[in-house]
VOGU-3710 file (C-alpha; in Angstrom, 3 decimals, decimal comma):
1> xxxxxxxxxx> 0,255/-11,727/2,290  0,033/-14,235/5,144  1,150/-11,660/7,728  -1,488/-8,953/8,028  -0,025/-5,452/8,000  -1,696/-2,096/7,733  -2,095/-1,049/4,123  -1,792/2,331/2,539  -4,577/4,868/2,190  -6,355/5,650/-1,059
11> xxxxxxxxxx> -7,283/9,005/-2,600  -10,032/9,847/-5,090  -10,471/13,304/-6,646  -13,052/14,450/-9,199  -13,590/17,915/-10,653  -16,661/18,212/-12,895  -16,008/20,680/-15,718  -19,559/20,959/-17,102  -22,899/22,045/-15,569  -24,982/19,355/-13,862
21> xxxxxxxxxx> -27,573/19,650/-16,646  -24,903/18,372/-19,071  -24,433/15,129/-17,113  -28,220/14,680/-16,944  -28,426/14,979/-20,729  -25,307/12,970/-21,601  -25,360/10,297/-18,908  -28,950/10,273/-17,773  -28,306/11,368/-14,191  -27,389/14,467/-12,233
31> xxxxxxxxxx> -25,635/12,113/-9,814  -22,988/11,160/-12,412  -20,089/12,650/-10,443  -21,117/11,056/-7,153  -21,633/7,705/-8,864  -18,126/7,888/-10,317  -16,684/8,918/-6,952  -18,286/5,852/-5,396  -16,775/3,584/-8,062  -13,374/5,235/-7,823
41> xxxxxxxxxx> -13,345/4,628/-4,072  -14,640/1,059/-4,268  -12,019/0,182/-6,878  -9,401/1,235/-4,306  -11,103/-0,464/-1,364  -7,997/-2,615/-0,942  -6,273/0,514/0,361  -8,552/1,265/3,311  -10,309/-0,713/6,018  -10,408/1,651/8,998
51> xxxxxxxxxx> -12,789/4,211/7,540  -13,629/6,512/4,661  -14,660/10,088/4,028  -15,750/12,463/1,315  -15,809/16,233/0,951  -17,519/18,364/-1,673  -17,358/22,016/-2,676  -20,180/23,673/-4,602  -19,451/26,469/-7,074  -21,382/29,735/-7,393
61> xxxxxxxxxx> -23,315/29,365/-4,163  -25,320/32,369/-3,009  -23,724/34,234/-0,069  -24,822/32,856/3,255  -25,428/29,311/1,993  -23,021/26,434/2,807  -20,597/25,495/0,037  -18,230/22,994/1,768  -19,533/19,702/3,131  -17,845/16,653/4,622
71> xxxxxxxxxx> -19,017/13,194/5,655  -16,933/10,462/7,300  -17,576/6,920/8,488  -15,715/4,262/10,442  -18,411/1,635/9,853  -17,408/-1,857/8,756  -18,406/-1,031/5,169  -17,496/2,636/5,341  -17,827/3,499/1,629  -21,258/1,922/1,400
81> xxxxxxxxxx> -22,271/3,712/4,602  -21,287/7,112/3,181  -23,205/6,720/-0,044  -26,165/5,124/1,731  -26,520/8,331/3,724  -26,355/10,430/0,542  -28,910/8,151/-1,100  -31,264/8,513/1,857  -30,934/12,301/1,610  -32,030/12,183/-2,025
91> xxxxxxxxxx> -34,820/9,708/-1,265  -36,210/12,024/1,418  -36,360/14,861/-1,122  -38,117/12,625/-3,651  -40,915/11,963/-1,152  -41,992/15,567/-1,554  -40,857/16,177/-5,137  -40,655/12,875/-7,038  -39,138/14,414/-10,183  -36,403/16,404/-8,414
101> xxxxxxxxxx> -33,679/14,432/-10,191  -34,820/16,091/-13,415  -34,042/19,542/-11,992  -30,241/19,843/-11,557  -30,227/23,297/-10,005  -32,867/22,390/-7,443  -31,151/19,126/-6,569  -27,788/20,861/-6,173  -29,343/23,296/-3,739  -30,757/20,555/-1,524
111> xxxxxxxxxx> -28,221/17,678/-1,686  -25,150/18,512/0,350  -22,612/16,472/-1,621  -23,798/17,359/-5,105  -20,779/19,563/-5,714  -18,535/20,182/-8,680  -15,429/19,391/-6,588  -15,262/16,036/-4,783  -12,572/14,440/-2,646  -12,793/10,867/-1,376
121> xxxxxxxxxx> -10,485/9,018/0,967  -9,968/5,472/2,235  -8,126/5,234/5,519  -5,684/2,683/6,850  -4,540/4,179/10,116  -0,818/4,434/10,795  -0,958/7,463/13,052  -3,786/8,412/15,359  -6,619/6,259/16,623  -8,943/4,201/14,475
131> xxxxxxxxxx> -12,102/6,240/14,966  -14,077/8,574/12,778  -12,338/11,747/13,994  -9,119/10,567/12,344  -10,724/9,747/8,987  -9,840/12,041/6,096  -10,693/14,537/4,713  -9,943/17,075/7,424  -11,499/20,488/6,961  -10,527/23,967/8,081
141> xxxxxxxxxx> -13,398/26,433/8,076  -13,160/30,195/7,826  -15,560/33,084/7,389  -13,745/34,016/4,172  -14,638/31,558/1,407  -11,164/31,277/-0,112  -9,674/30,339/3,275  -11,745/27,177/3,664  -9,781/23,989/3,031  -10,476/20,245/2,814
151> xxxxxxxxxx> -7,407/17,996/2,763  -6,809/14,249/2,478  -3,928/12,028/1,457  -2,003/8,789/1,337  1,115/9,525/3,359  3,098/9,632/6,545  5,144/12,582/7,723  8,052/11,849/10,024  8,615/15,414/11,193  5,129/16,145/12,522
161> xxxxxxxxxx> 6,327/17,612/15,804  8,748/20,016/14,130  6,128/21,238/11,656  4,123/23,051/14,298  7,222/24,906/15,439  8,120/25,907/11,885  4,859/27,852/11,538  4,659/28,946/15,191  1,562/26,899/16,017  0,892/25,493/19,483
171> xxxxxxxxxx> -0,824/22,173/18,667  -3,675/20,726/20,663  -3,899/17,107/21,806  -5,658/16,036/18,616  -3,171/17,741/16,287  -0,258/16,008/18,008  -1,750/12,595/17,178  -2,292/13,175/13,462  0,181/13,998/10,745  -2,689/15,147/8,533
181> xxxxxxxxxx> -3,637/17,663/11,218  -0,066/18,978/11,115  -0,094/19,116/7,318  -3,465/20,862/7,380  -2,239/23,547/9,772  0,830/24,255/7,634  -0,997/24,372/4,292  -3,778/26,506/5,749  -1,235/28,848/7,349  0,253/29,645/3,939
191> xxxxxxxxxx> -3,160/29,668/2,259  -4,273/32,495/4,562  -1,016/34,352/3,957  -1,470/34,102/0,204  -5,129/35,089/0,384  -4,124/38,238/2,223  -1,946/39,151/-0,758  -4,569/38,367/-3,411  -7,971/38,308/-1,650  -10,350/35,669/-2,946
201> xxxxxxxxxx> -7,811/34,256/-5,397  -4,798/32,756/-3,559  -2,072/31,312/-5,765  -2,225/27,583/-4,915  1,163/26,928/-6,502  2,800/29,449/-4,156  0,972/27,988/-1,160  2,206/24,481/-1,962  5,782/25,609/-2,621  5,980/27,218/0,797
211> xxxxxxxxxx> 4,219/24,421/2,680  5,511/21,198/1,137  9,193/22,105/1,331  8,764/21,682/5,106  7,410/18,113/4,865  9,635/15,062/5,417  7,840/11,999/4,138  6,158/10,395/1,178  2,771/11,733/0,181  -0,004/11,932/-2,373
221> xxxxxxxxxx> -2,403/14,625/-1,200  -5,554/16,247/-2,506  -7,160/19,495/-1,436  -10,312/21,509/-2,091  -10,397/25,269/-1,463  -13,631/27,092/-0,692  -13,334/29,425/-3,692  -13,446/26,463/-6,099  -9,712/25,909/-6,596  -8,319/22,426/-5,979
231> xxxxxxxxxx> -5,101/20,452/-6,228  -3,442/17,043/-6,116  0,274/16,747/-5,327  2,990/14,085/-5,094  6,180/14,105/-3,001  9,561/14,957/-4,519  10,811/11,339/-4,549  7,551/9,971/-5,953  7,336/7,570/-3,015  3,559/7,370/-2,985
241> xxxxxxxxxx> 1,733/6,708/-6,283  -0,375/9,328/-8,062  -2,316/9,158/-11,346  -4,704/11,470/-13,170  -7,034/11,576/-16,162  -8,321/14,710/-17,897  -11,141/15,077/-20,429  -13,431/17,867/-21,514  -16,005/16,641/-18,986  -13,915/16,163/-15,861
251> xxxxxxxxxx> -10,536/15,956/-14,149  -9,797/12,881/-12,051  -6,955/11,764/-9,781  -6,434/8,621/-7,725  -3,831/6,452/-6,040  -4,123/3,697/-8,662  -4,131/3,795/-12,439  -6,367/0,733/-12,775  -9,071/2,325/-10,603  -9,318/5,287/-12,996
261> xxxxxxxxxx> -9,259/3,055/-16,076  -12,057/0,837/-14,756  -14,229/3,658/-13,442  -14,093/5,730/-16,634  -13,380/2,954/-19,167  -10,289/4,608/-20,624  -7,092/3,270/-22,161  -3,826/2,968/-20,269  -2,149/5,823/-22,154  -5,014/8,179/-21,250
271> xxxxxxxxxx> -4,200/7,906/-17,543  -1,056/9,858/-16,717  1,319/9,551/-13,796  1,852/12,698/-11,753  5,617/13,021/-11,618  7,646/13,523/-8,397  7,252/16,995/-6,908  4,448/17,951/-9,279  0,963/19,249/-8,517  -2,145/19,124/-10,647
281> xxxxxxxxxx> -3,811/22,470/-9,891  -7,371/23,127/-11,050  -8,741/26,664/-10,960  -12,319/27,519/-10,097  -13,133/27,991/-13,794  -12,098/24,391/-14,598  -8,757/25,249/-16,227  -5,711/23,380/-14,979  -1,925/23,368/-14,893  0,716/20,805/-13,977
291> xxxxxxxxxx> 3,193/22,736/-11,821  6,617/21,632/-10,604  6,238/22,526/-6,931  9,352/20,832/-5,565  12,555/20,064/-7,413  12,311/16,375/-8,283  14,764/14,188/-6,417  15,958/10,678/-7,147  12,876/8,633/-7,941  12,135/6,233/-5,099
301> xxxxxxxxxx> 8,632/5,032/-5,895  7,613/2,382/-3,376  8,379/-1,155/-4,552  5,796/-2,602/-2,172  3,160/-0,958/-4,376  4,109/-3,404/-7,114  4,667/-6,427/-4,871  1,503/-6,203/-2,834  -0,502/-3,044/-2,196  -1,844/-1,937/-5,577
311> xxxxxxxxxx> -4,454/-4,041/-7,268  -2,978/-6,551/-9,674  -5,406/-5,806/-12,513  -3,167/-2,973/-13,695  -1,431/-4,516/-16,702  2,041/-3,270/-15,757  1,693/-4,409/-12,152  0,427/-7,801/-13,331  3,470/-8,248/-15,577  5,838/-7,165/-12,819
321> xxxxxxxxxx> 4,359/-9,512/-10,220  4,522/-12,342/-12,712  8,169/-11,481/-13,401  8,931/-11,508/-9,659  7,796/-15,132/-9,574  9,626/-16,019/-12,771  12,863/-14,570/-11,397  12,728/-17,026/-8,489  12,436/-20,138/-10,650  16,187/-20,846/-10,886
331> xxxxxxxxxx> 16,600/-20,664/-7,112  13,637/-22,964/-6,601  14,893/-25,464/-9,199  18,201/-25,601/-7,380  16,453/-26,133/-4,035  14,438/-29,097/-5,377  17,467/-30,564/-7,214  15,532/-30,004/-10,466  13,190/-32,838/-9,446  9,933/-31,564/-10,922
341> xxxxxxxxxx> 8,423/-35,047/-10,967  8,249/-35,124/-7,175  7,453/-31,472/-6,491  4,103/-29,739/-6,070  3,757/-25,959/-6,503  1,157/-23,809/-4,807  0,657/-20,353/-3,321  -0,499/-18,825/-0,080  -3,731/-17,031/-0,913  -4,540/-14,688/-2,294
351> xxxxxxxxxx> -2,203/-11,889/-3,267  0,684/-14,189/-4,239  -1,300/-15,812/-7,041  0,156/-13,739/-9,883  3,733/-14,319/-8,693  2,857/-18,018/-8,509  1,890/-18,036/-12,186  5,203/-16,381/-13,004  7,144/-18,975/-11,017  5,281/-21,781/-12,786
361> xxxxxxxxxx> 6,129/-20,210/-16,165  9,775/-20,413/-15,156  9,354/-24,085/-14,296  7,568/-24,744/-17,589  10,345/-22,980/-19,499  12,896/-25,291/-17,857  10,751/-28,396/-18,372  10,231/-27,617/-22,065  13,987/-27,277/-22,553  14,482/-30,668/-20,926
371> xxxxxxxxxx> 11,796/-32,215/-23,136  13,499/-30,932/-26,289  16,934/-32,117/-25,119  15,620/-35,599/-24,262  13,737/-35,995/-27,530  16,750/-34,785/-29,518  18,973/-37,289/-27,696  16,748/-40,191/-28,772  17,532/-39,580/-32,435  14,953/-41,910/-33,983
381> xxxxxxxxxx> 14,797/-44,387/-31,129  11,275/-43,719/-29,846  7,701/-44,807/-30,414  4,379/-43,033/-29,991  3,961/-44,063/-26,339  7,432/-42,901/-25,368  6,976/-39,556/-27,141  3,483/-39,069/-25,685  4,743/-39,711/-22,167  7,485/-37,116/-22,561
391> xxxxxxxxxx> 5,251/-34,451/-24,126  2,586/-34,881/-21,448  4,904/-34,165/-18,543  3,508/-31,185/-16,655  4,349/-28,993/-13,709  2,382/-30,277/-10,738  0,208/-27,457/-9,432  -2,409/-27,715/-6,711  -4,604/-25,376/-4,661  -3,088/-26,485/-1,358
401> xxxxxxxxxx> -3,923/-23,620/0,985  -7,430/-22,248/1,410  -8,049/-19,185/3,563  -11,122/-19,499/5,747  -12,402/-15,926/5,697  -15,037/-16,790/8,297  -12,481/-17,521/11,017  -12,007/-14,956/13,784  -9,407/-15,399/16,510  -11,596/-13,979/19,252
411> xxxxxxxxxx> -9,949/-15,939/22,073  -7,496/-13,763/23,995  -5,474/-16,322/25,970  -2,193/-16,946/24,131  -2,316/-20,736/24,359  -5,808/-20,959/22,925  -5,218/-18,157/20,413  -2,360/-20,096/18,792  -4,657/-23,106/18,486  -7,268/-20,958/16,741
421> xxxxxxxxxx> -4,740/-19,255/14,443  -3,765/-22,667/13,068  -7,207/-22,948/11,491  -7,336/-19,608/9,664  -6,028/-21,578/6,672  -7,156/-25,012/5,604  -5,581/-27,582/3,297  -6,652/-29,726/0,379  -6,144/-33,307/1,463  -4,926/-35,988/-0,927
431> xxxxxxxxxx> -2,836/-33,644/-3,071  0,584/-34,675/-1,715  2,146/-38,135/-1,710  3,311/-38,510/1,894  7,095/-38,562/2,379  7,649/-38,408/-1,394  6,653/-34,969/-2,612  8,382/-31,674/-1,906  5,893/-28,854/-1,430  6,792/-25,376/-2,760
441> xxxxxxxxxx> 4,494/-22,527/-1,699  4,983/-18,888/-2,641  3,905/-15,852/-0,605  4,295/-12,261/-1,801  6,297/-11,310/1,298  7,262/-12,519/4,738  7,018/-9,791/7,348  6,601/-11,205/10,842  6,532/-14,920/10,079  3,940/-15,478/12,805
451> xxxxxxxxxx> 1,200/-16,798/10,518  3,698/-18,989/8,700  4,768/-20,676/11,932  1,503/-20,798/13,815  -0,794/-21,580/10,916  0,570/-22,261/7,450  3,579/-24,501/8,078  1,696/-26,487/10,736  -1,229/-26,853/8,356  0,939/-27,965/5,432
461> xxxxxxxxxx> 2,730/-30,421/7,699  -0,483/-32,428/7,971  0,090/-33,497/4,365  3,402/-35,134/5,392  5,547/-33,813/2,524  9,196/-34,750/2,234  10,125/-31,072/2,473  8,469/-27,654/2,507  9,991/-24,709/0,651  8,452/-21,301/1,367
471> xxxxxxxxxx> 9,226/-18,741/-1,352  8,888/-14,976/-0,895  8,397/-12,865/-4,006  9,912/-9,918/-2,102  13,360/-9,641/-0,535  13,868/-9,841/3,226  11,965/-7,067/5,021  14,614/-5,750/7,402  13,730/-2,123/8,145  10,656/-0,098/9,154
481> xxxxxxxxxx> 8,577/1,997/6,821  7,605/5,547/7,711  6,056/6,773/4,469  2,541/5,347/4,648  2,735/1,644/5,551  2,404/0,519/9,149  5,627/-1,455/9,544  7,460/0,477/12,210  8,632/-1,930/14,946  11,924/-3,709/14,350
491> xxxxxxxxxx> 11,133/-6,572/16,685  8,174/-7,547/14,507  10,334/-8,436/11,511  11,339/-12,089/11,208  14,491/-11,091/9,279  15,560/-8,799/12,153  14,881/-11,520/14,729  16,905/-13,926/12,585  19,879/-11,522/12,530  19,663/-11,083/16,322
501> xxxxxxxxxx> 19,558/-14,865/16,752  22,629/-15,244/14,535  24,513/-12,645/16,599  23,712/-14,620/19,737  24,633/-17,943/18,089  28,057/-16,546/17,247  28,673/-14,732/20,506  28,456/-11,258/18,982  25,706/-9,818/21,214  28,131/-7,067/22,208
511> xxxxxxxxxx> 27,413/-5,391/18,880  23,894/-4,633/20,081  25,171/-2,854/23,185  27,669/-0,917/21,094  24,978/0,190/18,642  22,603/1,039/21,475  25,182/3,380/22,948  25,770/4,941/19,531  22,043/5,438/18,978  21,613/7,126/22,352
521> xxxxxxxxxx> 24,484/9,476/21,570  22,967/10,324/18,181  19,657/11,038/19,914  21,367/13,231/22,504  23,080/15,323/19,837  20,026/15,480/17,545  21,725/13,454/14,803  19,546/10,359/14,559  18,819/11,320/10,957  22,448/11,183/9,810
531> xxxxxxxxxx> 22,954/7,407/9,386  21,166/4,066/9,614  23,021/2,171/12,332  20,748/-0,893/12,096  22,538/-1,888/8,884  25,448/-2,997/11,096  23,285/-5,752/12,592  22,873/-7,417/9,201  26,375/-6,707/7,929  28,096/-9,845/9,329
541> xxxxxxxxxx> 25,701/-12,225/7,575  24,846/-13,194/4,021  21,248/-13,119/2,806  21,383/-16,928/2,640  22,433/-17,207/6,291  19,553/-15,004/7,387  17,120/-16,978/5,200  18,285/-20,223/6,807  17,733/-18,786/10,282  14,274/-17,503/9,240
551> xxxxxxxxxx> 13,457/-21,058/8,182  14,423/-22,289/11,648  12,321/-19,615/13,334  9,163/-20,399/11,362  9,460/-24,177/11,825  7,318/-25,477/14,707  9,331/-27,739/17,045  7,217/-30,828/16,373  7,970/-30,862/12,624  10,736/-33,276/11,701
561> xxxxxxxxxx> 11,098/-32,805/7,933  13,144/-29,839/6,586  11,690/-26,403/5,935  13,536/-23,980/3,655  12,904/-20,320/2,853  13,872/-18,612/-0,406  13,769/-14,829/-0,776  13,855/-12,596/-3,838  17,129/-10,741/-4,294  17,315/-6,959/-4,426
571> xxxxxxxxxx> 18,763/-7,167/-7,936  15,931/-9,328/-9,295  13,359/-7,087/-7,586  14,678/-4,079/-9,494  14,846/-6,081/-12,710  11,160/-6,964/-12,355  10,002/-3,528/-11,124  12,359/-1,064/-12,829  10,311/2,096/-12,188  9,716/1,487/-8,483
581> xxxxxxxxxx> 13,166/1,540/-6,932  12,132/2,550/-3,405  13,613/-0,388/-1,504  14,293/0,970/2,006  12,351/-1,903/3,596  14,992/-4,275/2,245  18,188/-2,182/2,016  17,744/0,491/4,677  18,495/3,172/2,065  15,895/5,757/3,041
591> xxxxxxxxxx> 15,150/8,564/0,563  14,729/11,232/3,263  16,612/11,993/6,512  13,484/11,217/8,498  13,804/7,571/7,501  17,129/7,201/9,287  15,682/8,903/12,338  12,771/6,459/12,382  14,857/3,307/12,010  17,266/4,422/14,751
601> xxxxxxxxxx> 14,358/5,344/17,018  12,834/1,926/16,317  16,124/0,313/17,366  16,175/2,344/20,578  12,606/1,227/21,275  13,595/-2,400/20,674  16,614/-2,262/22,943  14,681/-0,480/25,682  11,634/-2,734/25,507  9,237/-0,059/24,271
611> xxxxx> 6,386/-1,443/22,176  5,693/1,716/20,191  6,187/3,190/16,733  9,435/4,809/15,716  7,593/7,940/14,588
//
């Protein structure tokens, strides 16, 4: 993705089901669980750059000794920093007892995070500040063991403020800034209630049923309880992804299937998807159930997971991203007048590479059809040279754009910053025949368009192509997200700015004033959640008209040759990613009422010049 946006968080959960001595005998190390937690987190590192944290609960601890531990880091390499600290703790013990790793019980008593229950988290901040206090897991301590709670998740809640009122809690300054803090207070509130009914053995299913019905948002959460119970749960629409793997040795859950498969070397069918509204609940004795906590609603699994966020080494995601590119091939062929001889195909590194291969497969499919038709039309009028020339025709592919990962735009003045941004990407010279070749580059999505205009298009222009066509493997991003991805300001979206520009071009600016008045009235009456009024801004225009205006907006004024933009359609997105139909970014069809409230609040912020989130 050329436009940097905040990613989603990642969750890692491990419950060891055997004594530590078993892992020493079978795998050669007492640290087996911690090693796997490290791998499970690293294999989801794409989901968190602002910090990381882990929590562990030890079973059967003598009264008076600590059983719940937590460690968090906001260092540049947060995961490595966490496990470095654990490693140093073990190394210090080995100074005095070199063979301590051979004594599982002794090691468990001295190493804080050598617990049977482990919860890891990778944070990409969407709410709260980017410092260690906001890193998950959060913990709630209590003098009664079964009322201790560690909680982490990949989510956003859009009704944080109301949650405190629903459970009669007066939040502090910190709680107001964090939706996890709000979720923690609610879950813990019902955990204490349940523990009062059945001391020492609260029914986690009942706790979750009471708490999660109050949440408006998409979430994949994991929790550890001080008595040894634990859980992982997914929202009722299945917005955020959730996978698990269960064996005799352990129970695992994570935000990505591929991370589990790689970490534990298991087949695809061994890793299950936690269905919408379900919770995987593990009791202190290691037994488990899959409980339907919330009635499942229409599945709206996030399509951006497939387009961009999840790692592409998952075989299904790889196929879907390839199909997204393939589905664009007809549109691209039309845009280049089917002139493959004078067209070069490339991609904007690095996440669009799989879609690029799919697009090229579409071009090859077309080219092979043409080859067969031409050869058939010759009848027998050809020689070896003529046939060889036809068979050897290939799609022209080049590595045009190279991202310079060493570049940092540290200059703050706008004029100089734009100059520096131009050099974040570099080009491969000599690949394009000046004024002859059309250059087609694919990106996985176009969010703000800033990098395209200030860096990529300017950079590609140095090659002097006849035309540049920028292809997006996703549809036009028109609306904010409020379920875990930091895309919450309408004015940031190039598609929204294109629609506003079209309204002004056609003298229809009055619509904005009309909608602003309507939004203020909805806010006054507490009905912002009832409809998405921003849809009216796009209604007068076709997707092609908006794409043409986007092309104008991303074209620097000094460039004289044409620039065109092609977007995926909603229909072809769903054809490529049939199980992930959550498309509110593109359609404005939010799965929960809070989504409408957020988009309308974002519009109010835009109209009133407020540079802040809509939630």
